[in-house]
ROTORTI-626390 format. One record per atom (N, C-alpha, C): residue in one letter; atom name; x, y, z. Coordinates in nm, 3 decimals. Layout:
A|CA|X|Y|Z
...
***
This chain:
M|N|8.527|7.204|9.470
M|CA|8.536|7.317|9.560
M|C|8.667|7.308|9.639
A|N|8.745|7.414|9.636
A|CA|8.875|7.417|9.705
A|C|8.857|7.459|9.850
F|N|8.936|7.397|9.937
F|CA|8.935|7.435|10.078
F|C|9.067|7.500|10.111
G|N|9.061|7.593|10.205
G|CA|9.184|7.659|10.248
G|C|9.215|7.781|10.163
P|N|9.327|7.842|10.191
P|CA|9.363|7.967|10.121
P|C|9.402|7.943|9.976
T|N|9.381|8.046|9.895
T|CA|9.423|8.041|9.755
T|C|9.574|8.057|9.748
D|N|9.631|8.035|9.629
D|CA|9.776|8.053|9.612
D|C|9.816|8.198|9.641
K|N|9.732|8.293|9.599
K|CA|9.761|8.435|9.623
K|C|9.762|8.464|9.774
Q|N|9.668|8.407|9.846
Q|CA|9.663|8.426|9.992
Q|C|9.785|8.360|10.058
L|N|9.825|8.246|10.009
L|CA|9.944|8.179|10.063
L|C|10.069|8.265|10.041
E|N|10.078|8.327|9.924
E|CA|10.192|8.414|9.895
E|C|10.197|8.530|9.995
K|N|10.080|8.588|10.025
K|CA|10.076|8.698|10.121
K|C|10.122|8.652|10.259
V|N|10.074|8.537|10.305
V|CA|10.115|8.484|10.435
V|C|10.266|8.463|10.437
Q|N|10.320|8.405|10.332
Q|CA|10.464|8.382|10.324
Q|C|10.541|8.513|10.329
K|N|10.489|8.615|10.263
K|CA|10.553|8.746|10.265
K|C|10.547|8.805|10.407
D|N|10.432|8.793|10.472
D|CA|10.417|8.843|10.609
D|C|10.517|8.777|10.702
L|N|10.536|8.647|10.685
L|CA|10.624|8.571|10.773
L|C|10.772|8.584|10.736
G|N|10.797|8.625|10.611
G|CA|10.936|8.629|10.565
G|C|10.992|8.488|10.550
Y|N|10.905|8.397|10.510
Y|CA|10.941|8.255|10.503
Y|C|10.861|8.190|10.390
E|N|10.927|8.106|10.312
E|CA|10.857|8.033|10.207
E|C|10.839|7.888|10.251
F|N|10.714|7.844|10.254
F|CA|10.684|7.708|10.296
F|C|10.734|7.607|10.194
T|N|10.792|7.500|10.243
T|CA|10.831|7.390|10.154
T|C|10.711|7.298|10.135
D|N|10.625|7.291|10.235
D|CA|10.506|7.207|10.228
D|C|10.384|7.295|10.252
K|N|10.330|7.348|10.142
K|CA|10.216|7.440|10.154
K|C|10.091|7.372|10.206
W|N|10.086|7.239|10.201
W|CA|9.973|7.165|10.252
W|C|9.954|7.191|10.401
L|N|10.063|7.215|10.473
L|CA|10.052|7.241|10.617
L|C|9.963|7.360|10.646
L|N|9.973|7.461|10.562
L|CA|9.889|7.580|10.582
L|C|9.745|7.553|10.542
R|N|9.725|7.459|10.455
R|CA|9.590|7.430|10.410
R|C|9.517|7.336|10.505
Q|N|9.588|7.248|10.572
Q|CA|9.521|7.144|10.649
Q|C|9.565|7.130|10.794
V|N|9.689|7.158|10.827
V|CA|9.742|7.127|10.960
V|C|9.776|7.255|11.036
G|N|9.753|7.257|11.162
G|CA|9.793|7.372|11.242
G|C|9.807|7.334|11.388
D|N|9.892|7.406|11.459
D|CA|9.914|7.379|11.600
D|C|9.952|7.509|11.667
A|N|9.940|7.517|11.797
A|CA|9.966|7.643|11.868
A|C|10.113|7.654|11.908
A|N|10.204|7.650|11.812
A|CA|10.347|7.662|11.840
A|C|10.384|7.802|11.889
M|N|10.295|7.896|11.865
M|CA|10.324|8.033|11.909
M|C|10.340|8.042|12.060
Q|N|10.283|7.947|12.136
Q|CA|10.302|7.945|12.282
Q|C|10.451|7.944|12.315
L|N|10.525|7.864|12.240
L|CA|10.669|7.853|12.260
L|C|10.738|7.987|12.238
V|N|10.706|8.051|12.127
V|CA|10.769|8.179|12.093
V|C|10.731|8.288|12.192
V|N|10.603|8.295|12.224
V|CA|10.556|8.398|12.316
V|C|10.623|8.383|12.453
S|N|10.632|8.260|12.500
S|CA|10.698|8.237|12.630
S|C|10.842|8.285|12.626
Q|N|10.912|8.254|12.517
Q|CA|11.052|8.297|12.504
Q|C|11.063|8.449|12.497
L|N|10.977|8.512|12.420
L|CA|10.981|8.658|12.407
L|C|10.955|8.728|12.540
V|N|10.856|8.680|12.612
V|CA|10.823|8.741|12.742
V|C|10.940|8.723|12.839
F|N|10.996|8.604|12.841
F|CA|11.109|8.579|12.930
F|C|11.228|8.667|12.892
A|N|11.257|8.677|12.762
A|CA|11.371|8.757|12.714
A|C|11.352|8.905|12.745
S|N|11.226|8.950|12.751
S|CA|11.199|9.092|12.776
S|C|11.203|9.126|12.925
S|N|11.217|9.027|13.008
S|CA|11.212|9.047|13.153
S|C|11.326|9.135|13.202
T|N|11.289|9.229|13.288
T|CA|11.389|9.314|13.352
T|C|11.377|9.300|13.503
G|N|11.353|9.177|13.546
G|CA|11.345|9.151|13.689
G|C|11.204|9.139|13.742
E|N|11.103|9.132|13.653
E|CA|10.966|9.117|13.700
E|C|10.948|8.980|13.766
T|N|10.842|8.971|13.843
T|CA|10.813|8.845|13.909
T|C|10.762|8.743|13.808
T|N|10.765|8.617|13.846
T|CA|10.713|8.510|13.761
T|C|10.566|8.533|13.731
E|N|10.493|8.583|13.830
E|CA|10.350|8.609|13.811
E|C|10.327|8.714|13.702
I|N|10.405|8.820|13.705
I|CA|10.390|8.925|13.603
I|C|10.424|8.870|13.465
L|N|10.533|8.795|13.454
L|CA|10.571|8.737|13.325
L|C|10.463|8.642|13.275
N|N|10.407|8.564|13.365
N|CA|10.302|8.470|13.327
N|C|10.178|8.545|13.278
N|N|10.144|8.656|13.344
N|CA|10.029|8.736|13.300
N|C|10.052|8.795|13.162
R|N|10.173|8.840|13.135
R|CA|10.206|8.893|13.003
R|C|10.190|8.784|12.896
R|N|10.240|8.666|12.926
R|CA|10.232|8.555|12.831
R|C|10.086|8.519|12.805
K|N|10.006|8.516|12.912
K|CA|9.864|8.482|12.898
K|C|9.795|8.579|12.802
V|N|9.824|8.708|12.817
V|CA|9.760|8.807|12.731
V|C|9.798|8.785|12.584
M|N|9.924|8.752|12.561
M|CA|9.972|8.737|12.423
M|C|9.920|8.611|12.355
V|N|9.862|8.519|12.429
V|CA|9.804|8.400|12.366
V|C|9.652|8.393|12.384
M|N|9.595|8.500|12.439
M|CA|9.449|8.507|12.454
M|C|9.382|8.509|12.318
R|N|9.262|8.461|12.314
R|CA|9.185|8.456|12.190
R|C|9.177|8.594|12.125
E|N|9.148|8.697|12.204
E|CA|9.131|8.832|12.148
E|C|9.261|8.884|12.088
F|N|9.372|8.860|12.155
F|CA|9.502|8.905|12.104
F|C|9.534|8.834|11.972
C|N|9.511|8.703|11.968
C|CA|9.537|8.627|11.845
C|C|9.446|8.672|11.731
A|N|9.319|8.699|11.763
A|CA|9.226|8.746|11.661
A|C|9.270|8.881|11.606
E|N|9.316|8.970|11.694
E|CA|9.364|9.101|11.648
E|C|9.490|9.085|11.563
G|N|9.577|8.992|11.600
G|CA|9.695|8.964|11.519
G|C|9.657|8.914|11.381
C|N|9.555|8.831|11.377
C|CA|9.504|8.778|11.249
C|C|9.453|8.893|11.162
K|N|9.379|8.985|11.224
K|CA|9.327|9.101|11.149
K|C|9.440|9.194|11.106
K|N|9.537|9.217|11.193
K|CA|9.648|9.305|11.160
K|C|9.718|9.258|11.033
L|N|9.735|9.126|11.021
L|CA|9.803|9.070|10.905
L|C|9.706|9.038|10.791
E|N|9.578|9.067|10.813
E|CA|9.471|9.044|10.715
E|C|9.457|8.897|10.677
W|N|9.492|8.808|10.768
W|CA|9.479|8.665|10.742
W|C|9.334|8.621|10.751
H|N|9.252|8.698|10.822
H|CA|9.111|8.662|10.836
H|C|9.039|8.655|10.702
K|N|9.094|8.723|10.603
K|CA|9.031|8.725|10.470
K|C|9.039|8.590|10.400
M|N|9.125|8.502|10.447
M|CA|9.135|8.371|10.384
M|C|9.061|8.263|10.462
A|N|8.991|8.302|10.566
A|CA|8.916|8.204|10.644
A|C|8.805|8.144|10.560
T|N|8.794|8.013|10.566
T|CA|8.687|7.943|10.497
T|C|8.577|7.920|10.600
V|N|8.461|7.977|10.571
V|CA|8.351|7.969|10.666
V|C|8.251|7.865|10.616
G|N|8.214|7.772|10.703
G|CA|8.121|7.665|10.666
G|C|7.980|7.716|10.642
K|N|7.894|7.628|10.589
K|CA|7.757|7.665|10.555
K|C|7.673|7.708|10.675
C|N|7.710|7.660|10.794
C|CA|7.630|7.695|10.912
C|C|7.664|7.834|10.965
F|N|7.764|7.899|10.905
F|CA|7.804|8.033|10.948
F|C|7.772|8.134|10.838
A|N|7.768|8.260|10.874
A|CA|7.745|8.367|10.776
A|C|7.860|8.371|10.677
K|N|7.835|8.416|10.557
K|CA|7.935|8.413|10.450
K|C|8.022|8.537|10.443
K|N|7.982|8.645|10.505
K|CA|8.058|8.769|10.494
K|C|8.188|8.762|10.573
E|N|8.292|8.819|10.517
E|CA|8.424|8.821|10.581
E|C|8.417|8.887|10.719
E|N|8.333|8.989|10.734
E|CA|8.323|9.060|10.861
E|C|8.264|8.970|10.970
E|N|8.200|8.862|10.929
E|CA|8.133|8.776|11.025
E|C|8.217|8.656|11.066
V|N|8.343|8.653|11.028
V|CA|8.433|8.549|11.077
V|C|8.453|8.581|11.225
T|N|8.420|8.487|11.310
T|CA|8.420|8.513|11.454
T|C|8.562|8.534|11.510
C|N|8.565|8.590|11.628
C|CA|8.690|8.612|11.700
C|C|8.762|8.477|11.719
N|N|8.687|8.376|11.757
N|CA|8.745|8.244|11.779
N|C|8.804|8.187|11.650
M|N|8.733|8.203|11.539
M|CA|8.783|8.154|11.410
M|C|8.915|8.222|11.374
Q|N|8.919|8.354|11.396
Q|CA|9.041|8.428|11.364
Q|C|9.157|8.383|11.452
A|N|9.131|8.364|11.580
A|CA|9.235|8.319|11.672
A|C|9.286|8.181|11.633
E|N|9.196|8.091|11.598
E|CA|9.236|7.955|11.558
E|C|9.319|7.959|11.431
L|N|9.281|8.043|11.336
L|CA|9.357|8.057|11.212
L|C|9.497|8.111|11.241
F|N|9.504|8.212|11.327
F|CA|9.632|8.272|11.365
F|C|9.725|8.166|11.424
E|N|9.674|8.088|11.519
E|CA|9.755|7.984|11.581
E|C|9.793|7.875|11.481
A|N|9.702|7.841|11.392
A|CA|9.729|7.736|11.293
A|C|9.844|7.775|11.200
I|N|9.848|7.901|11.162
I|CA|9.956|7.946|11.072
I|C|10.090|7.937|11.144
W|N|10.096|7.979|11.270
W|CA|10.222|7.970|11.344
W|C|10.262|7.823|11.363
G|N|10.163|7.739|11.387
G|CA|10.192|7.596|11.400
G|C|10.244|7.536|11.271
A|N|10.180|7.574|11.161
A|CA|10.225|7.524|11.030
A|C|10.368|7.570|11.000
L|N|10.398|7.694|11.036
L|CA|10.534|7.746|11.014
L|C|10.635|7.664|11.094
F|N|10.603|7.637|11.219
F|CA|10.694|7.561|11.304
F|C|10.718|7.421|11.249
I|N|10.611|7.356|11.204
I|CA|10.624|7.221|11.149
I|C|10.702|7.224|11.019
D|N|10.667|7.317|10.930
D|CA|10.734|7.325|10.800
D|C|10.882|7.357|10.815
A|N|10.916|7.438|10.914
A|CA|11.056|7.474|10.938
A|C|11.129|7.363|11.014
R|N|11.063|7.249|11.027
R|CA|11.119|7.131|11.095
R|C|11.164|7.163|11.238
G|N|11.082|7.242|11.304
G|CA|11.109|7.274|11.444
G|C|11.219|7.376|11.465
D|N|11.259|7.445|11.357
D|CA|11.363|7.548|11.371
D|C|11.300|7.668|11.442
Y|N|11.325|7.674|11.568
Y|CA|11.267|7.776|11.655
Y|C|11.302|7.917|11.608
K|N|11.421|7.938|11.558
K|CA|11.465|8.071|11.515
K|C|11.378|8.123|11.401
V|N|11.338|8.037|11.311
V|CA|11.250|8.078|11.201
V|C|11.119|8.133|11.259
L|N|11.062|8.062|11.353
L|CA|10.938|8.104|11.416
L|C|10.956|8.234|11.493
L|N|11.061|8.243|11.570
L|CA|11.090|8.362|11.649
L|C|11.109|8.484|11.560
D|N|11.186|8.470|11.453
D|CA|11.211|8.582|11.361
D|C|11.081|8.630|11.296
A|N|10.999|8.536|11.252
A|CA|10.873|8.572|11.187
A|C|10.779|8.642|11.285
Y|N|10.773|8.593|11.407
Y|CA|10.683|8.652|11.506
Y|C|10.728|8.793|11.544
T|N|10.857|8.809|11.572
T|CA|10.905|8.941|11.614
T|C|10.902|9.042|11.499
K|N|10.908|8.994|11.377
K|CA|10.895|9.083|11.261
K|C|10.756|9.148|11.260
N|N|10.656|9.071|11.295
N|CA|10.518|9.120|11.290
N|C|10.467|9.176|11.422
F|N|10.526|9.133|11.531
F|CA|10.481|9.176|11.664
F|C|10.600|9.212|11.750
P|N|10.668|9.322|11.716
P|CA|10.785|9.362|11.796
P|C|10.744|9.392|11.940
L|N|10.828|9.352|12.032
L|CA|10.794|9.369|12.173
L|C|10.774|9.514|12.213
H|N|10.848|9.607|12.151
H|CA|10.831|9.748|12.191
H|C|10.688|9.795|12.164
E|N|10.621|9.736|12.066
E|CA|10.481|9.773|12.040
E|C|10.388|9.716|12.148
L|N|10.434|9.614|12.217
L|CA|10.353|9.551|12.320
L|C|10.376|9.611|12.458
E|N|10.476|9.694|12.472
E|CA|10.508|9.753|12.603
E|C|10.389|9.824|12.667
P|N|10.310|9.904|12.592
P|CA|10.194|9.968|12.657
P|C|10.096|9.864|12.714
I|N|10.082|9.752|12.646
I|CA|9.994|9.646|12.696
I|C|10.052|9.589|12.824
F|N|10.183|9.559|12.820
F|CA|10.249|9.505|12.939
F|C|10.237|9.601|13.057
S|N|10.258|9.729|13.032
S|CA|10.249|9.828|13.140
S|C|10.110|9.831|13.201
A|N|10.009|9.825|13.116
A|CA|9.870|9.826|13.165
A|C|9.843|9.700|13.248
I|N|9.891|9.585|13.201
I|CA|9.872|9.460|13.276
I|C|9.940|9.472|13.411
D|N|10.065|9.518|13.410
D|CA|10.141|9.529|13.533
D|C|10.073|9.624|13.631
E|N|10.024|9.738|13.582
E|CA|9.959|9.836|13.668
E|C|9.831|9.779|13.728
N|N|9.751|9.710|13.644
N|CA|9.628|9.648|13.695
N|C|9.660|9.542|13.799
K|N|9.764|9.467|13.775
K|CA|9.803|9.362|13.870
K|C|9.845|9.424|14.003
K|N|9.922|9.535|13.996
K|CA|9.963|9.604|14.119
K|C|9.840|9.649|14.199
R|N|9.743|9.706|14.127
R|CA|9.621|9.751|14.194
R|C|9.546|9.633|14.256
D|N|9.542|9.520|14.183
D|CA|9.477|9.400|14.237
D|C|9.547|9.353|14.364
I|N|9.679|9.351|14.360
I|CA|9.757|9.307|14.476
I|C|9.733|9.401|14.593
E|N|9.736|9.532|14.568
E|CA|9.712|9.630|14.674
E|C|9.571|9.613|14.731
A|N|9.474|9.591|14.646
A|CA|9.335|9.574|14.691
A|C|9.323|9.448|14.776
R|N|9.391|9.340|14.734
R|CA|9.388|9.217|14.812
R|C|9.451|9.237|14.950
E|N|9.562|9.311|14.955
E|CA|9.630|9.337|15.082
E|C|9.542|9.419|15.175
I|N|9.475|9.521|15.121
I|CA|9.384|9.603|15.201
I|C|9.269|9.517|15.252
A|N|9.215|9.433|15.164
A|CA|9.104|9.345|15.205
A|C|9.148|9.250|15.316
K|N|9.269|9.197|15.305
K|CA|9.321|9.108|15.410
K|C|9.332|9.181|15.542
R|N|9.386|9.304|15.540
R|CA|9.401|9.382|15.664
R|C|9.265|9.412|15.725
L|N|9.170|9.450|15.640
L|CA|9.036|9.480|15.690
L|C|8.969|9.355|15.746
A|N|8.990|9.243|15.680
A|CA|8.930|9.118|15.727
A|C|8.984|9.079|15.864
K|N|9.111|9.107|15.889
K|CA|9.169|9.075|16.019
K|C|9.111|9.163|16.128
K|N|9.079|9.289|16.095
K|CA|9.028|9.384|16.194
K|C|8.878|9.368|16.217
R|N|8.806|9.318|16.120
R|CA|8.661|9.311|16.124
R|C|8.616|9.206|16.226
P|N|8.519|9.242|16.313
P|CA|8.467|9.142|16.407
P|C|8.386|9.037|16.332
K|N|8.387|8.917|16.380
K|CA|8.310|8.809|16.317
K|C|8.163|8.839|16.335
T|N|8.081|8.809|16.235
T|CA|7.937|8.841|16.241
T|C|7.865|8.760|16.347
A|N|7.913|8.641|16.378
A|CA|7.847|8.558|16.477
A|C|7.886|8.599|16.620
E|N|7.987|8.685|16.631
E|CA|8.037|8.726|16.762
E|C|7.936|8.820|16.830
V|N|7.908|8.794|16.955
V|CA|7.814|8.878|17.029
V|C|7.892|8.949|17.139
T|N|7.878|9.082|17.145
T|CA|7.948|9.160|17.247
T|C|7.842|9.228|17.333
N|N|7.843|9.198|17.462
N|CA|7.747|9.254|17.557
N|C|7.603|9.233|17.511
G|N|7.577|9.116|17.451
G|CA|7.441|9.083|17.407
G|C|7.398|9.151|17.279
A|N|7.489|9.224|17.213
A|CA|7.452|9.295|17.090
A|C|7.525|9.233|16.972
T|N|7.456|9.221|16.860
T|CA|7.518|9.173|16.736
T|C|7.575|9.293|16.663
P|N|7.664|9.271|16.565
P|CA|7.718|9.385|16.490
P|C|7.610|9.471|16.427
S|N|7.500|9.408|16.378
S|CA|7.395|9.488|16.314
S|C|7.321|9.574|16.417
S|N|7.298|9.523|16.539
S|CA|7.230|9.604|16.640
S|C|7.320|9.717|16.688
K|N|7.454|9.693|16.688
K|CA|7.548|9.800|16.723
K|C|7.540|9.912|16.620
A|N|7.530|9.876|16.492
A|CA|7.523|9.976|16.386
A|C|7.395|10.057|16.400
E|N|7.284|9.989|16.434
E|CA|7.158|10.059|16.452
E|C|7.168|10.158|16.568
E|N|7.231|10.114|16.680
E|CA|7.248|10.201|16.796
E|C|7.330|10.324|16.761
S|N|7.441|10.304|16.689
S|CA|7.526|10.420|16.660
S|C|7.458|10.515|16.562
S|N|7.375|10.464|16.469
S|CA|7.305|10.557|16.379
S|C|7.197|10.634|16.456
K|N|7.136|10.573|16.558
K|CA|7.036|10.643|16.639
K|C|7.104|10.754|16.720
M|N|7.225|10.724|16.772
M|CA|7.297|10.824|16.851
M|C|7.338|10.941|16.764
E|N|7.374|10.914|16.639
E|CA|7.414|11.023|16.548
E|C|7.297|11.113|16.519
E|N|7.175|11.055|16.511
E|CA|7.055|11.134|16.483
E|C|7.026|11.230|16.597
K|N|7.058|11.191|16.722
K|CA|7.029|11.275|16.840
K|C|7.127|11.384|16.842
***
């Protein structure tokens, strides 16, 4: 029983990457998350003055399990996943985590096979995931982050203005004050 991708599947991966492996065993057995290196570089290179926090959030999204799994599906690499006996046999049932691990393993194998030639990895990644296609994702992340920051600032301002719950004013607690004002509104 053979483990790992078939020769035909390896040819497809090599075509996707625009790179021919010298040691095909790396794709069959070894993998590492070298894509972290490439993603960090791409995010930094795309920066137009964003804060470190925004750049870090962009990088986090690009290495998230879901993003990697979608990348695996986009390139149809999930079809070569070998699923053990304890898992379902159908291709559709390869889990998100399995796809993400496979995606990272291929980038790791490429980095190792290219003997750490970062440019090979960078070229292959940008060929398949051009940054302009990721801009809508980045914009959404940035917008959500802005809203989070604004919400935190509003919460801080409100917290400063809010009386402490243990504070007693003229013998009344905040809850008894609220009850009094609702009774006055009813009158």
